[in-house]
VMD Tcl script that builds the backbone (N, CA, C; Angstrom):
set m [mol new atoms 285]
animate dup $m
set s [atomselect $m all]
$s set {name element resname resid chain x y z} {
  {N N SER 1 A 20.517 -84.584 -62.182}
  {CA C SER 1 A 20.406 -83.607 -63.240}
  {C C SER 1 A 20.218 -82.234 -62.613}
  {N N VAL 2 A 20.588 -81.207 -63.371}
  {CA C VAL 2 A 20.521 -79.823 -62.888}
  {C C VAL 2 A 19.763 -79.000 -63.909}
  {N N ASN 3 A 18.811 -78.209 -63.452}
  {CA C ASN 3 A 18.113 -77.283 -64.342}
  {C C ASN 3 A 18.788 -75.931 -64.254}
  {N N GLY 4 A 18.794 -75.201 -65.404}
  {CA C GLY 4 A 19.465 -73.904 -65.492}
  {C C GLY 4 A 18.700 -72.786 -64.812}
  {N N ASP 5 A 18.775 -71.625 -65.356}
  {CA C ASP 5 A 18.239 -70.365 -64.814}
  {C C ASP 5 A 16.766 -70.483 -64.429}
  {N N THR 6 A 16.200 -69.393 -63.943}
  {CA C THR 6 A 14.821 -69.395 -63.440}
  {C C THR 6 A 13.812 -68.771 -64.394}
  {N N THR 7 A 14.221 -68.345 -65.596}
  {CA C THR 7 A 13.261 -67.752 -66.540}
  {C C THR 7 A 12.489 -68.849 -67.247}
  {N N ALA 8 A 11.367 -68.493 -67.862}
  {CA C ALA 8 A 10.489 -69.464 -68.509}
  {C C ALA 8 A 11.152 -70.181 -69.673}
  {N N PHE 9 A 12.131 -69.540 -70.343}
  {CA C PHE 9 A 12.729 -70.140 -71.528}
  {C C PHE 9 A 14.146 -70.675 -71.293}
  {N N SER 10 A 14.611 -70.655 -70.083}
  {CA C SER 10 A 15.980 -71.138 -69.853}
  {C C SER 10 A 15.949 -72.428 -69.032}
  {N N SER 11 A 16.441 -73.447 -69.641}
  {CA C SER 11 A 16.509 -74.735 -68.970}
  {C C SER 11 A 17.659 -75.517 -69.576}
  {N N ALA 12 A 18.450 -76.123 -68.757}
  {CA C ALA 12 A 19.545 -76.976 -69.227}
  {C C ALA 12 A 19.627 -78.183 -68.297}
  {N N THR 13 A 19.910 -79.296 -68.872}
  {CA C THR 13 A 20.032 -80.523 -68.096}
  {C C THR 13 A 21.371 -81.163 -68.411}
  {N N ASP 14 A 22.007 -81.722 -67.393}
  {CA C ASP 14 A 23.282 -82.411 -67.575}
  {C C ASP 14 A 23.273 -83.645 -66.678}
  {N N THR 15 A 24.023 -84.621 -67.063}
  {CA C THR 15 A 24.108 -85.865 -66.302}
  {C C THR 15 A 25.565 -86.153 -65.985}
  {N N ALA 16 A 25.815 -86.614 -64.791}
  {CA C ALA 16 A 27.171 -86.995 -64.386}
  {C C ALA 16 A 27.149 -88.459 -63.962}
  {N N SER 17 A 28.279 -89.100 -64.091}
  {CA C SER 17 A 28.375 -90.483 -63.627}
  {C C SER 17 A 29.568 -90.619 -62.689}
  {N N LEU 18 A 29.500 -91.599 -61.836}
  {CA C LEU 18 A 30.542 -91.849 -60.845}
  {C C LEU 18 A 30.851 -93.336 -60.854}
  {N N THR 19 A 32.113 -93.671 -60.961}
  {CA C THR 19 A 32.532 -95.067 -60.937}
  {C C THR 19 A 33.185 -95.363 -59.594}
  {N N VAL 20 A 32.717 -96.414 -58.924}
  {CA C VAL 20 A 33.304 -96.857 -57.659}
  {C C VAL 20 A 34.135 -98.095 -57.958}
  {N N ASN 21 A 35.442 -98.014 -57.690}
  {CA C ASN 21 A 36.355 -99.119 -57.963}
  {C C ASN 21 A 36.510 -100.002 -56.734}
  {N N ALA 22 A 36.607 -101.296 -56.959}
  {CA C ALA 22 A 36.797 -102.253 -55.872}
  {C C ALA 22 A 38.233 -102.189 -55.362}
  {N N LEU 23 A 38.396 -102.376 -54.070}
  {CA C LEU 23 A 39.710 -102.502 -53.455}
  {C C LEU 23 A 39.825 -103.905 -52.881}
  {N N ASN 24 A 41.034 -104.414 -52.809}
  {CA C ASN 24 A 41.243 -105.729 -52.227}
  {C C ASN 24 A 41.187 -105.616 -50.709}
  {N N ASP 25 A 40.137 -106.181 -50.115}
  {CA C ASP 25 A 39.997 -106.183 -48.661}
  {C C ASP 25 A 40.690 -107.421 -48.097}
  {N N ALA 26 A 41.397 -107.239 -47.011}
  {CA C ALA 26 A 42.111 -108.351 -46.383}
  {C C ALA 26 A 41.121 -109.368 -45.817}
  {N N PRO 27 A 41.477 -110.647 -45.885}
  {CA C PRO 27 A 40.623 -111.652 -45.250}
  {C C PRO 27 A 40.651 -111.480 -43.730}
  {N N VAL 28 A 39.661 -112.049 -43.068}
  {CA C VAL 28 A 39.575 -111.959 -41.611}
  {C C VAL 28 A 39.363 -113.354 -41.021}
  {N N PHE 29 A 39.828 -113.530 -39.790}
  {CA C PHE 29 A 39.563 -114.770 -39.067}
  {C C PHE 29 A 38.196 -114.662 -38.414}
  {N N ASP 30 A 37.371 -115.688 -38.601}
  {CA C ASP 30 A 36.040 -115.722 -38.016}
  {C C ASP 30 A 36.002 -116.594 -36.765}
  {N N SER 31 A 37.103 -117.250 -36.453}
  {CA C SER 31 A 37.166 -118.134 -35.296}
  {C C SER 31 A 38.047 -117.516 -34.217}
  {N N THR 32 A 37.845 -117.969 -33.001}
  {CA C THR 32 A 38.665 -117.531 -31.872}
  {C C THR 32 A 39.672 -118.629 -31.576}
  {N N GLU 33 A 40.950 -118.250 -31.539}
  {CA C GLU 33 A 41.990 -119.260 -31.376}
  {C C GLU 33 A 41.924 -119.934 -30.011}
  {N N VAL 34 A 42.332 -121.192 -29.996}
  {CA C VAL 34 A 42.456 -121.968 -28.767}
  {C C VAL 34 A 43.932 -121.908 -28.413}
  {N N THR 35 A 44.283 -121.239 -27.305}
  {CA C THR 35 A 45.684 -120.908 -27.033}
  {C C THR 35 A 46.352 -121.759 -25.966}
  {N N SER 36 A 45.649 -122.745 -25.426}
  {CA C SER 36 A 46.311 -123.610 -24.449}
  {C C SER 36 A 45.718 -125.011 -24.493}
  {N N VAL 37 A 46.533 -125.959 -24.040}
  {CA C VAL 37 A 46.117 -127.356 -23.958}
  {C C VAL 37 A 46.944 -128.006 -22.852}
  {N N ASP 38 A 46.359 -128.962 -22.160}
  {CA C ASP 38 A 47.095 -129.708 -21.144}
  {C C ASP 38 A 47.893 -130.815 -21.814}
  {N N GLU 39 A 49.057 -131.128 -21.241}
  {CA C GLU 39 A 49.857 -132.221 -21.793}
  {C C GLU 39 A 49.031 -133.503 -21.809}
  {N N ASP 40 A 49.289 -134.344 -22.784}
  {CA C ASP 40 A 48.613 -135.631 -22.978}
  {C C ASP 40 A 47.110 -135.492 -23.239}
  {N N SER 41 A 46.656 -134.297 -23.603}
  {CA C SER 41 A 45.251 -134.071 -23.945}
  {C C SER 41 A 45.162 -133.651 -25.407}
  {N N PRO 42 A 44.137 -134.111 -26.108}
  {CA C PRO 42 A 43.998 -133.719 -27.514}
  {C C PRO 42 A 43.725 -132.221 -27.658}
  {N N TYR 43 A 44.373 -131.633 -28.640}
  {CA C TYR 43 A 44.193 -130.216 -28.971}
  {C C TYR 43 A 43.565 -130.144 -30.351}
  {N N SER 44 A 42.592 -129.254 -30.513}
  {CA C SER 44 A 41.994 -129.046 -31.830}
  {C C SER 44 A 41.504 -127.610 -31.935}
  {N N TYR 45 A 41.875 -126.974 -33.016}
  {CA C TYR 45 A 41.439 -125.602 -33.296}
  {C C TYR 45 A 41.008 -125.555 -34.751}
  {N N SER 46 A 39.731 -125.317 -34.962}
  {CA C SER 46 A 39.199 -125.176 -36.314}
  {C C SER 46 A 39.370 -123.720 -36.727}
  {N N ILE 47 A 40.308 -123.475 -37.626}
  {CA C ILE 47 A 40.618 -122.124 -38.091}
  {C C ILE 47 A 39.653 -121.784 -39.222}
  {N N VAL 48 A 38.869 -120.741 -39.026}
  {CA C VAL 48 A 37.889 -120.335 -40.035}
  {C C VAL 48 A 38.176 -118.891 -40.434}
  {N N ALA 49 A 38.308 -118.661 -41.732}
  {CA C ALA 49 A 38.569 -117.318 -42.253}
  {C C ALA 49 A 37.602 -117.032 -43.395}
  {N N SER 50 A 37.410 -115.751 -43.677}
  {CA C SER 50 A 36.542 -115.370 -44.793}
  {C C SER 50 A 37.102 -114.126 -45.471}
  {N N ASP 51 A 36.671 -113.925 -46.708}
  {CA C ASP 51 A 37.105 -112.772 -47.491}
  {C C ASP 51 A 35.882 -112.181 -48.169}
  {N N ILE 52 A 35.641 -110.913 -47.942}
  {CA C ILE 52 A 34.469 -110.233 -48.503}
  {C C ILE 52 A 34.570 -110.087 -50.027}
  {N N ASP 53 A 35.797 -110.170 -50.564}
  {CA C ASP 53 A 35.996 -110.018 -52.008}
  {C C ASP 53 A 35.577 -111.294 -52.736}
  {N N THR 54 A 34.543 -111.198 -53.544}
  {CA C THR 54 A 34.039 -112.333 -54.301}
  {C C THR 54 A 35.110 -112.865 -55.241}
  {N N GLY 55 A 35.281 -114.177 -55.248}
  {CA C GLY 55 A 36.222 -114.807 -56.159}
  {C C GLY 55 A 37.617 -115.001 -55.604}
  {N N ASP 56 A 37.941 -114.396 -54.468}
  {CA C ASP 56 A 39.265 -114.592 -53.871}
  {C C ASP 56 A 39.351 -115.987 -53.263}
  {N N THR 57 A 40.514 -116.610 -53.376}
  {CA C THR 57 A 40.755 -117.925 -52.804}
  {C C THR 57 A 41.540 -117.768 -51.513}
  {N N LEU 58 A 41.053 -118.387 -50.443}
  {CA C LEU 58 A 41.742 -118.333 -49.159}
  {C C LEU 58 A 42.661 -119.535 -49.002}
  {N N THR 59 A 43.877 -119.286 -48.558}
  {CA C THR 59 A 44.824 -120.347 -48.257}
  {C C THR 59 A 45.416 -120.061 -46.888}
  {N N ILE 60 A 45.320 -121.029 -45.989}
  {CA C ILE 60 A 45.872 -120.883 -44.647}
  {C C ILE 60 A 47.084 -121.794 -44.547}
  {N N THR 61 A 48.225 -121.225 -44.178}
  {CA C THR 61 A 49.452 -122.007 -44.027}
  {C C THR 61 A 50.154 -121.603 -42.737}
  {N N ALA 62 A 50.992 -122.496 -42.228}
  {CA C ALA 62 A 51.814 -122.183 -41.057}
  {C C ALA 62 A 53.028 -121.402 -41.534}
  {N N GLN 63 A 53.334 -120.285 -40.875}
  {CA C GLN 63 A 54.485 -119.474 -41.267}
  {C C GLN 63 A 55.751 -119.897 -40.546}
  {N N THR 64 A 55.658 -120.907 -39.727}
  {CA C THR 64 A 56.810 -121.453 -39.022}
  {C C THR 64 A 56.656 -122.968 -38.994}
  {N N THR 65 A 57.727 -123.666 -38.710}
  {CA C THR 65 A 57.662 -125.121 -38.623}
  {C C THR 65 A 56.868 -125.508 -37.382}
  {N N LEU 66 A 55.884 -126.359 -37.568}
  {CA C LEU 66 A 55.066 -126.800 -36.443}
  {C C LEU 66 A 55.808 -127.866 -35.645}
  {N N PRO 67 A 55.550 -127.950 -34.340}
  {CA C PRO 67 A 56.130 -129.035 -33.548}
  {C C PRO 67 A 55.655 -130.384 -34.090}
  {N N SER 68 A 56.403 -131.431 -33.831}
  {CA C SER 68 A 56.091 -132.747 -34.404}
  {C C SER 68 A 54.717 -133.275 -33.991}
  {N N TRP 69 A 54.204 -132.863 -32.852}
  {CA C TRP 69 A 52.910 -133.366 -32.385}
  {C C TRP 69 A 51.722 -132.614 -32.983}
  {N N LEU 70 A 51.979 -131.524 -33.672}
  {CA C LEU 70 A 50.924 -130.644 -34.168}
  {C C LEU 70 A 50.840 -130.715 -35.688}
  {N N SER 71 A 49.631 -130.834 -36.220}
  {CA C SER 71 A 49.467 -130.871 -37.675}
  {C C SER 71 A 48.378 -129.895 -38.109}
  {N N LEU 72 A 48.525 -129.417 -39.336}
  {CA C LEU 72 A 47.556 -128.513 -39.952}
  {C C LEU 72 A 46.904 -129.269 -41.101}
  {N N THR 73 A 45.601 -129.480 -41.006}
  {CA C THR 73 A 44.866 -130.262 -41.991}
  {C C THR 73 A 43.943 -129.346 -42.783}
  {N N THR 74 A 44.056 -129.407 -44.103}
  {CA C THR 74 A 43.218 -128.597 -44.981}
  {C C THR 74 A 41.836 -129.218 -45.099}
  {N N THR 75 A 40.821 -128.411 -44.822}
  {CA C THR 75 A 39.450 -128.863 -45.025}
  {C C THR 75 A 38.760 -128.054 -46.118}
  {N N GLY 76 A 39.434 -127.001 -46.616}
  {CA C GLY 76 A 38.946 -126.224 -47.746}
  {C C GLY 76 A 37.994 -125.109 -47.373}
  {N N GLY 77 A 37.783 -124.222 -48.318}
  {CA C GLY 77 A 36.839 -123.130 -48.150}
  {C C GLY 77 A 37.192 -122.157 -47.043}
  {N N GLY 78 A 38.480 -121.972 -46.798}
  {CA C GLY 78 A 38.895 -121.052 -45.751}
  {C C GLY 78 A 38.853 -121.656 -44.360}
  {N N THR 79 A 38.832 -122.991 -44.294}
  {CA C THR 79 A 38.820 -123.679 -43.001}
  {C C THR 79 A 39.961 -124.690 -42.947}
  {N N GLU 80 A 40.705 -124.645 -41.868}
  {CA C GLU 80 A 41.794 -125.585 -41.608}
  {C C GLU 80 A 41.648 -126.059 -40.168}
  {N N THR 81 A 42.228 -127.209 -39.855}
  {CA C THR 81 A 42.204 -127.694 -38.483}
  {C C THR 81 A 43.625 -127.908 -38.002}
  {N N LEU 82 A 43.941 -127.284 -36.883}
  {CA C LEU 82 A 45.224 -127.442 -36.218}
  {C C LEU 82 A 44.965 -128.408 -35.070}
  {N N SER 83 A 45.663 -129.564 -35.060}
  {CA C SER 83 A 45.351 -130.560 -34.041}
  {C C SER 83 A 46.562 -131.406 -33.683}
  {N N GLY 84 A 46.460 -132.047 -32.532}
  {CA C GLY 84 A 47.495 -132.947 -32.059}
  {C C GLY 84 A 47.389 -133.129 -30.556}
  {N N THR 85 A 48.282 -133.958 -30.017}
  {CA C THR 85 A 48.312 -134.214 -28.580}
  {C C THR 85 A 49.733 -134.017 -28.078}
  {N N PRO 86 A 49.971 -132.964 -27.297}
  {CA C PRO 86 A 51.315 -132.723 -26.780}
  {C C PRO 86 A 51.629 -133.640 -25.591}
  {N N THR 87 A 52.894 -133.987 -25.445}
  {CA C THR 87 A 53.336 -134.790 -24.307}
  {C C THR 87 A 54.043 -133.890 -23.301}
  {N N ASN 88 A 54.544 -134.467 -22.239}
  {CA C ASN 88 A 55.232 -133.700 -21.203}
  {C C ASN 88 A 56.432 -132.944 -21.764}
  {N N SER 89 A 57.095 -133.501 -22.760}
  {CA C SER 89 A 58.279 -132.831 -23.324}
  {C C SER 89 A 57.920 -131.560 -24.097}
  {N N GLU 90 A 56.649 -131.347 -24.404}
  {CA C GLU 90 A 56.223 -130.136 -25.119}
  {C C GLU 90 A 55.668 -129.054 -24.193}
  {N N VAL 91 A 55.757 -129.232 -22.882}
  {CA C VAL 91 A 55.228 -128.239 -21.943}
  {C C VAL 91 A 55.965 -126.916 -22.129}
  {N N GLY 92 A 55.224 -125.818 -22.193}
  {CA C GLY 92 A 55.787 -124.481 -22.373}
  {C C GLY 92 A 55.202 -123.824 -23.603}
  {N N ILE 93 A 55.693 -122.653 -23.933}
  {CA C ILE 93 A 55.231 -121.914 -25.107}
  {C C ILE 93 A 55.909 -122.495 -26.338}
  {N N ILE 94 A 55.121 -122.846 -27.351}
  {CA C ILE 94 A 55.700 -123.494 -28.530}
  {C C ILE 94 A 55.664 -122.646 -29.786}
  {N N LEU 95 A 54.745 -121.724 -29.892}
  {CA C LEU 95 A 54.652 -120.900 -31.100}
  {C C LEU 95 A 54.663 -119.441 -30.733}
}
mol reanalyze $m
mol bondsrecalc $m
mol representation Tube
mol addrep $m
């Protein structure tokens, strides 16, 4: 509020309001990816993501076809598990 002039009989009050609108914030990954595995050894990466926006639903999907030895399993709540066991024929960069 603001008071008016400085004389004994002058006073004015006003009120202002401010509305803050929500913006859609992008989700973030909370886990660190596992980027290598030895052939014939089990691979597992628990993908964990979160979204600061209340009520948003997180869905994690592969944007490319996964190799036959690798699967993405939904565990819900912004968590998925990427797992499998590569063989010698899968040696090299796959994704």
